[in-house]
VOSE-811322 format. One record per residue (C-alpha): x, y, z. Coordinates in steps of 0.001 Angstrom, whole numbers, plus 500000, padded with zeros to 6 digits. Layout:
<pts>
XYZ
...
</pts>
This chain:
<pts>
123697105801565007
125769108901565245
125742109302569016
125631113058569152
125007113314572860
127982111192573798
129997114020572353
127854116881573659
127857115648577221
131581115009577217
132017118622576160
129441119817578677
131116118053581585
134512119476580627
133102123009580538
134220123675576957
130929124041575132
130857126098571963
127585128037571847
127856129052568209
124198129366567333
124844128771563633
126737125512563985
124791122647562393
124721119129563710
126778117891560801
129869119528562289
129461117485565457
128733114262563650
132063114187561869
133870113879565213
131689111280566912
132347107538566907
129084105574567070
128678103880570446
126019101267571107
125333099589574413
125572095874573516
122817093462574383
123420092114577880
123738088302578021
121345086662580421
124146084949582326
125614088354583132
122433089635584753
122082088497588346
119455089587590815
120579091555593847
118644092727596904
118880096402597802
118216097373601421
116379100664601122
116475103506603643
113459105766603019
113634109426604102
110899112025603676
111541115752604216
110868117170607661
107282118424607970
105870115959605435
102211115056605857
103224111475604993
105364109209607096
107815106688605693
105554103842606875
102749105175604621
104747104175601531
105204100973599512
108512100365597696
108669098634594291
111133097810591540
110665096136588164
111134092783589913
109524093432593310
106119094959594031
104647096868596976
107063096106599811
106053097891603049
108361100328604820
109063099365608424
111076101687610630
112043103715607578
113506100666605798
112476098287603025
114092096039600393
113673095337596667
115314093183593992
116975094675590907
119095093406588019
122830093597588649
125435093969585935
123459095639583201
123739099317584104
121334101744585710
118162100417587369
115201102055589098
113021101535592129
110454103851593672
107978104417596510
104223105012596134
101622106388598503
098285104700599203
096726106392596146
099377104923593839
101254108196593294
105018107912592954
106534109928595817
110239109008595709
112523107413593072
116094106142592824
118088105678589625
121404103943590275
123969101493588932
124051098375591138
127545097525589882
129073100758591246
126547102132593734
124638100348596490
121705102732595973
120320102301599469
118945105822599932
115496106797598709
114869110506599271
114325113858597535
117895113941596198
117689110520594553
114298111530593163
115770114647591524
118498112513589906
115912110011588633
113814112792587098
116824114035585131
117747110522584020
114204109822582745
114752112403579981
114744110955576436
118290112070575574
119651109906578403
118856106764576384
121974107328574304
124389107728577235
126634104870578260
126825103862581917
130081105811582266
128573108917580694
125606108619583059
128025108411585995
129688111639584888
126369113392584312
125052112484587774
128343113540589393
128109116920587682
124582117770588868
125742119147592208
127522122012590454
124254123489589154
122113125777591366
119053124562589445
119681121077590890
119466122414594457
116265124286593553
114747121107592101
115452119159595313
113861121948597369
110774121982595127
110456118189595485
110609118653599268
107850121265599021
105674118999596888
106005116107599340
105416118324602374
102280119865600828
100827116404600203
099387117488596853
098929113907595651
101482114065592835
105187114643592903
105250116108589397
103305119303590023
103833122594588212
106521123757590647
108589120576590277
108097120576586512
109304124182586273
112483123485588242
113099120280586295
112745122158583008
115219124789584237
117803122139585142
117352120142581951
117428123351579938
120775124170581577
122154120708580790
121211120870577129
121855124574576617
123664123886573398
122971124519569779
119998122261569041
119072123708565690
119480121285562827
120645122273559407
117984122093556744
118187118982554613
118516119945550997
116376118078548521
118936118636545807
121513116227544486
123335113718546610
122967115630549897
119785113698550705
121699110423550605
123684111083553792
122263108211555912
122986105725553117
126051105057551039
125819103399547603
128614101881545545
128412100399542049
131063098067540672
130904095405537978
127125095223538000
126905094886541759
125249097519543910
126011097750547639
123972099984549908
125301100677553415
123012101969556150
124973104408558349
121971105544560366
120329103969563409
117029103338561668
115948100708559148
115510101378555432
113546099330552953
115276099017549551
113441098761546204
115079098422542799
113031099169539689
113395100305536099
111614103640536355
108338101847537054
106779100806540365
107559097152539576
110450095163540948
113214094780538428
113525091196537169
117278091312537217
117526091805540955
118954088931542960
115948086809543998
117639085762547257
116933089247548549
113233089035547941
110607088296550506
108812091613550746
106305092855548225
108060095142545730
111106095321548022
114524093938547350
115545093908551014
115561095726554314
118547097237556076
118024097342559815
119567099905562109
123239100300562848
124219098658566169
127826099786566129
128637098341562662
127060099739559482
124845097173557690
125258096585553956
122864095140551391
124327093854548081
122265093611544897
123338092016541612
121794093764538562
121463091749535345
119139093769533126
119841096876531094
120134100354532662
118873102770533803
118158101667537360
116120103399540007
116869102422543620
114428103808546176
115184103680549916
112473104504552437
112372104373556234
108638105024556518
109239108319558277
107305110088559482
104152108071558835
103918110178555716
101517109643552873
102335106393551119
104472105041553926
102128102062554260
103888100584551223
106919099886553399
105417098507556603
108440096423557605
110829099372557860
108176101293559708
107528098413562128
111217098042562806
111741101754563493
108742102131565784
109864099022567686
113405100336568023
112235103698569419
109861101896571789
112789099878573180
114787103096573551
111976104449575695
111834101260577778
115612101378578278
115057104530580323
113649102184582947
116277099416582717
119107098507580321
117644094988580118
115438096420577347
118508097231575191
118191094371572689
119221094089569046
117184091090567866
115463092216564660
112555089791565036
111728091120568490
112060094721567332
109757094095564371
107241092269566551
107084095164569009
106652097726566235
103957095612564568
102026095354567827
102213099073568522
101178100135565024
098422097546564630
096787098517567930
097350102273567787
098066103214564187
095912106355564237
097439107548567477
100917107379565955
100092109565562950
101503112928564023
103236115860562382
106574115943564151
109073113836566018
108372115420569396
104732114380569250
105637110912567975
107969110327570907
105240111296573354
102701109158571503
105020106129571614
105404106698575328
101620106916575635
101137103676573686
103730101900575832
101909103085578945
098773101359577593
100183098110576175
103466097783578040
102365094430579405
101870093128575852
105321094362574863
106979092581577773
105063089453576775
106468089737573250
110001090089574642
109469087024576833
108375084867573905
110341086158570913
113437084061571583
116140086492572667
118893085357575013
117133087315577749
113668085821577387
113481084317580858
114434087631582419
111380089375581010
109115086829582696
110277088141586073
109436091764585336
106332093283586913
104633094870583900
102425097157585969
105512098675587588
107053099306584176
103890101164583215
104051103138586466
107555104366585712
106657105134582105
103790107284583338
106262109184585512
108607109535582540
105736110892580466
105347113704582970
109032114231583705
110521114449580239
111270117765578619
109566117247575251
111102120244573501
113543119226570767
113159115512571494
114062114690567903
117213116773568093
118756115367571241
120670112437569839
118036109724570220
117281107417567314
114250109473566459
116585112187565154
118095109809562610
114615108809561507
112942112165561313
115582114309559682
114971112488556339
111227112752555828
110982111414552299
112263108421550300
115836108587549056
116171107987545323
119367106761543660
119643106584539879
122204104645537843
122782105583534257
125142102693533617
125627099268535131
129293100087535673
128797103840535848
128401106561538430
125275107718540235
123164109992538110
120197112305538493
116793110654538560
114941113509536857
115603114749533312
115781118299534670
116594118538538343
117520121106540963
121064120568542165
121275123825544136
118244125331545757
117408129031545996
118263130157549485
118738133872550152
120131133063553570
119914135627556354
118823138982554961
119284142280556859
115897143728557643
115033146597555311
118565146775553954
118989149135551038
121303146725549257
120949144229546475
119754140855547737
120602138242545129
121204134512545035
120863131682542575
119668128158541962
121182125608539599
119401123262537185
121013120176535687
119952118515532430
120135114683532498
117968114235529385
119125113500525879
118337116988524513
118804120652525319
116085122020527582
114660125474526904
113153127426529796
109932128873528439
108507130704531460
109427131407535052
106625132358537438
107461133834540841
105057133519543806
104808137322544243
106328140666543257
109203140322545740
111206138326543176
112581139156539745
115204137647537486
118513139449537688
119458141520534642
121003139892531582
119232136521531777
117390135939528511
116910132886526291
117757130445529081
118792127008527810
120148124049529811
122351122097527472
122598118291527460
124647117044530384
125251120610531575
123971122788534393
122670126368534404
122838128876537248
119882131273537390
120131134446539511
117121135907541309
116794139210543165
114730139588546312
113287143112546426
112022142991550021
108922145024549200
107372143940552513
108600142373555716
107587138849554753
110405136328554795
111291134620551495
109074131673550780
106927129926548257
107989128214545039
109188129295541626
107358127469538822
109490126733535773
107920125710532437
110374124121530018
110422122361526675
109991119123528662
106754120323530258
103795118396528906
101517118346531934
101142120152535296
103082117304536873
106090118212534728
106319121790536033
109588122132537932
109084123838541298
112014125491543027
111423126205546739
112523129629547973
114204129817551341
115622132604553474
114997134640556574
114944138319557533
116935139202560625
118270142120562616
121876141830561450
123807143865563987
124898142449567351
127172143736570099
129295141208571950
130755141922575373
133143139381576847
131592137498579763
128223139231579469
125090139077577347
123909142535578400
124214145800576503
126262147414579276
130049147685579364
131200148241582929
134661149650583593
136507149220586895
137354152193589103
140094154245587485
142403156727589195
142382160218587808
145222160609585362
144981156959584319
142834155125581773
141414151665581160
140635150118577755
138162147342576971
137025145662573772
133624144962572294
132751142878569259
130485144256566566
128972141435564508
127070141197561266
125037137995561559
123473138305558118
124855136943554844
125163140399553254
127433143370553851
126097146158556040
127476149559557043
127473151027560533
126560154719560457
128040157548562509
125440158612565119
127171161910565875
129672164464564660
132584163431566894
134461160212567423
135125161021571081
132685161276573953
133978164235575951
132660162990579256
135144160321580277
135070157836577369
136734157828573980
136882155434571075
139517155797568361
137872154072565391
136587155792562284
132851155382561746
133262155726558014
135302152499557905
132794150349559785
131532148213556926
130995144580557889
130945141780555345
128360139060555725
128894136839558787
131879138856559957
132829140801563042
135236143498564108
136812144316567465
136396147877568750
138257149456571656
136700151886574130
138795153725576725
137623155102580059
139614158234580946
137859159916583903
138158163678584230
136949163950587832
136207161768590808
132587160667590251
130321158068588633
130101158044584825
127359156687582570
127215157326578830
125480155643575889
126696154933572354
124178154046569648
125102151814566710
122947152320563622
123229150230560460
121959150840556957
119211148292557666
115999149279559405
117058147528562584
116415149659565668
119557151398566973
121642149280569343
122488151080572571
125674150359574476
125791151790577998
129257152661579316
129724152929583079
132715153616585270
133900155563588278
136764157986588484
138506158054591848
140959160620593122
142821158101595216
142237154520596105
143878155146599453
143655158052601923
145589158623605175
144697160958608074
146784161697611172
144881161738614439
143257165112614986
144016165925611353
147139167642612674
150635166611611559
152338168761614282
153340166821617409
154175170006619359
156974170427621927
158205167225623488
160891166801626127
163975164983624973
163311162246627496
159654161850626469
157596160896623418
154196161692621938
152129159337619737
149499159937617078
147478157380615125
147690157307611307
144475155897609755
144838154453606230
141602153757604283
140888151899601022
138380154206599319
137609151796596492
134162150244596287
135378147188594428
139159146857594446
141282145213597128
144422147192598026
147583145810599622
149809148209601561
153305147077600743
155343149648602729
154874152199605549
157989153907606881
159501157157608206
162581158846606838
163497160418610218
164857158878613429
162736161349615411
159547159724614056
159067155950614240
156212153588613281
154401151143615562
152555148424613522
150541146956616393
147110147433614709
148361147158611148
146494145172608444
148388144935605150
145513143976602795
142422146157602794
139078145097601375
136953147811599702
136142150606602198
138257148955604925
140718150893607159
143832150058609104
146120152087611389
149716152513612454
151019154679615290
153542157473614651
155791158093617678
157638161431618038
160731160924620211
163025163905619602
166656162937619603
167862166506620098
166453169923620926
164937172085618223
162357171872615394
161979168454613743
160317167275610519
159853163944608793
158107162178605933
155839159151606363
155805157144603108
152927154757602225
153256152432599210
150475150189597752
150147147603595026
147565149331592790
147226152858594178
150848153925593907
152632155676596774
152129158906598688
153696160677601691
152692162828604656
154843165525606299
155058165538610121
156633168131612448
157475168592616132
159999170247618450
162377168753620962
162856170755624205
165091170535627286
163331173258629404
160240171252630108
162159168572631932
160180169098635091
160943167394638413
158076168522640591
157458165242642315
158125165296646020
157533167689648995
157051171474648819
156603173891651754
153745176451651515
154118180117652590
150781181959652856
150233185721652730
146624186772653304
145695189909651399
141967189824652185
139883187819654643
136085187853654563
134372186420657667
131071184763656761
130166182829659936
128855184093663334
131908182865665109
134929184677663814
138267182992663979
139843184787661022
141298183111658001
144062181244659751
142319177945659327
143200177865655674
146882178225656494
147437174548657070
151153174224657714
151412170747656307
153515170531653187
152248169771649683
153483166424648277
153193166046644485
152892162477643204
152798160784639837
152401159151637480
150405161386635165
146908160019635479
145057162902633839
144721163590630143
147272166277629385
147810168406626340
151108168056624482
152575171016626399
151427169861629864
152431167578632707
149804166621635248
149290164435638299
147871164113641837
148641165439645310
149201163266648362
146009164313650062
146984163332653581
149224166410653923
146164168679653585
143583166510655346
141717167973658380
140662165117660580
140325161499659670
136945161961658043
138046164598655574
137673163265651982
138942164570648631
136603165661645884
139101167285643495
142820166807643966
144934167552640887
147751169679639549
148897170678636089
152138172247634798
151755174133631508
154675175097629280
154079178513627698
155426179674624339
158251181455626196
159001178171627952
157862179559631341
156206177004633611
152906177608635369
151761175267638141
147991175103638636
146490173489641736
142827172809642311
141813171335645672
138369170713646947
137539168560649987
134560167686652091
134241166646655742
131334164413656700
131229165317660400
133081167126663197
133617170666664361
135909171596661495
134885172894658106
132570170724656037
133891172019652714
136957173988651576
138464174876648214
141761176229646940
142351177559643443
145915178639642681
148256179283639793
151929179899640364
154822180712638033
158122178916638380
161256180855639330
164288178756638413
166535181001640534
164758180124643776
163336176772642596
159879177877643724
156401178673642417
154593181905643419
151087183077642559
147767184480643703
145243182224645380
141642182094646489
140529179852649354
137046179167650656
136222177569654000
132672176583654748
131684175242658178
128046176019658285
126678179215659862
129288179322662650
132687179296660989
132917180322657339
135467182516655596
136933183418652209
140576184394651780
142703185811648939
146391186385648851
149773184996647742
151037181440648060
154661180405647524
155686176761647211
159333176105648009
160918172765647120
162066170839650168
165632169752649634
166179166168650696
</pts>
């Protein structure tokens, strides 16, 4: 058999699958070497005990001890402490065991290869694997291919979902593992695994194309027929009558009216040789009995063999011990199945037949195993050890687990049987000659209009070819079409097919309605003497929407552009396809080739004519005009009646991927003493919503401004920020300026201007001791005991201390006083105690002092304040200014004073 799925799964696992929806199977078959699992000798099949560790999902209504574990060789072993043990065959390939609940429902399964895997675990994960491996297409996979398939399952999200759904089914205790939820997830996973082109090419009934499964050679009166398919064919040789030809080699006889039977191909094509001794012509009919069609009862042996072979394929899902090639056993199995269930097996398609065979096996599986035990294979004694009821149990699970869709197209033997649904007829016109045509007038090319654009206003024309194998010219008297959709093309009159020649006849399809081509053309010729002689030409074809848009990496109708900086552009490609067999034109939907709002496309609509089954690449450019989101739609309209195809274009224009802001949004660092420095933070932000930006360079071009990278992050995710610190340390007096340069990988570079001024006059040395001189201008007595305002004239000196602990502006210096010099009594406590020097625009210095204290007890004042501002006189090295002082001592001693205070530096 052509093992299609060996090839498909190798491609699948390598991630290189071609999803060309028009590719027929025949293209795959040419590259595939047939692979058959050989029959396993009995002496290579040992029994091995598997110690099973049973695990149910947390929250299950069952416990492990509620289950019984079985294999094909061991039945109903209890689970004790979460463990059990079963026997399986070792050396043959993949085997199965499973656990049932008290109602006989399979709860857990394991499908493993004892030669490479101990298979000790029995849980939801092993159950998911077993469900996949019970699918019919797995029968054709070798042990190595199965290993690769199982190893690949973890890469599919559908596999994880299936395991979770199995957990849910077990936890819910619904009585059956294969409920709708599990089945849905299993179908999704299997659909993913076989998401390939599964459509088969139509088998032509014309000429030698129908002879693909068989090969015939004629030489020196000997005919050899080679069976290249997996299924058996019965061979009959006659002389244009239903009777067996007398000249056939009698050694090949043994079947009524059949010269021999060619069984299926187990790795090596089988050949039947026939010696012909009578006069030509010869008619050699080959029939596989598929698919239980009318008249197939005349070839029961081929039919028995093929049913038996498919039945063993099904059984091999359970264990490779059922992979046998003994023809007698295969025939015996098929005979038993057909004789007991012949009506059940009469179905209309291969999918149903596969399910029916599975159903029959579920009913008579014990009988089948009995046949295998007694039919004399080299494995007979092994079958006696198999528990038939457990085989039936697994088959019932397989019946529920398999994905029946396209069973006949998934590489199993059924495909080889069902794709040729009628006998194959070879004709020889000469004992030493070539193959001829069996009919006097035959169809050697059928009429197939192919894929027609819906409602296309174009000429739809194709042809069929007749060949004359008679001894006289054949005149075509009348041609009758099934309806008014078809007419003969112009210029075809007096049609004659000459002896030994062929004639091509052209037919137009008018597409008067939306019905697809179909029906038959009836041709009456000079050979027509009865209704049976009317030549009928089938009409094939389909009506499709021809136009498709292809976008790389997406099946949607939306073309998304990345963010694009203003002033830049980004170009992408789309593919415009014509999937029909006829030329179509794409029409201009508007008056301009350019969409003004951000997108343009340079092609000419007038040149967009696509030949049948062709495509063209079109470029579309996103050129944003402003920083915003864009969304536009192009419509593609063809000269068919297909609905317009809409292509949505989206993108975002951005002014800058990166922005930078200096702290306070102010690039001026103000006046800074030459011995000091001022810092500001520079925040850099990636404004993109999708693009990562790397900052490759941040630097200053001035020695007065330096960069501190303490909080710097070089690579910014979308909408992420980072920061550096700019330090202004003037190297000399006077105005300063600099440029901070930021460079990125995708957003280009930009710069920020910074300024500041270096000064020498604000080098202030106020720290230390200063002597106060008070002049009272006004004294207001508030208490009943008057002692004047002398109490505020505390003679203790002011001592200014640092460091600067207050938040100062860029033109200020600030600090604290040593409070003890102004304290009255030991219980006096400070409330406010601070000073500030401000540098004015004219560089004059103003010292501001604010003092407020409180006294918790004692005869002295409970609260006193001093507010004072004094201007510095560099000549006298002193500060002088007006003050206000308040002294509050309750109702007895209280006063307010105003006047002048001078602070004179104490020279040490």
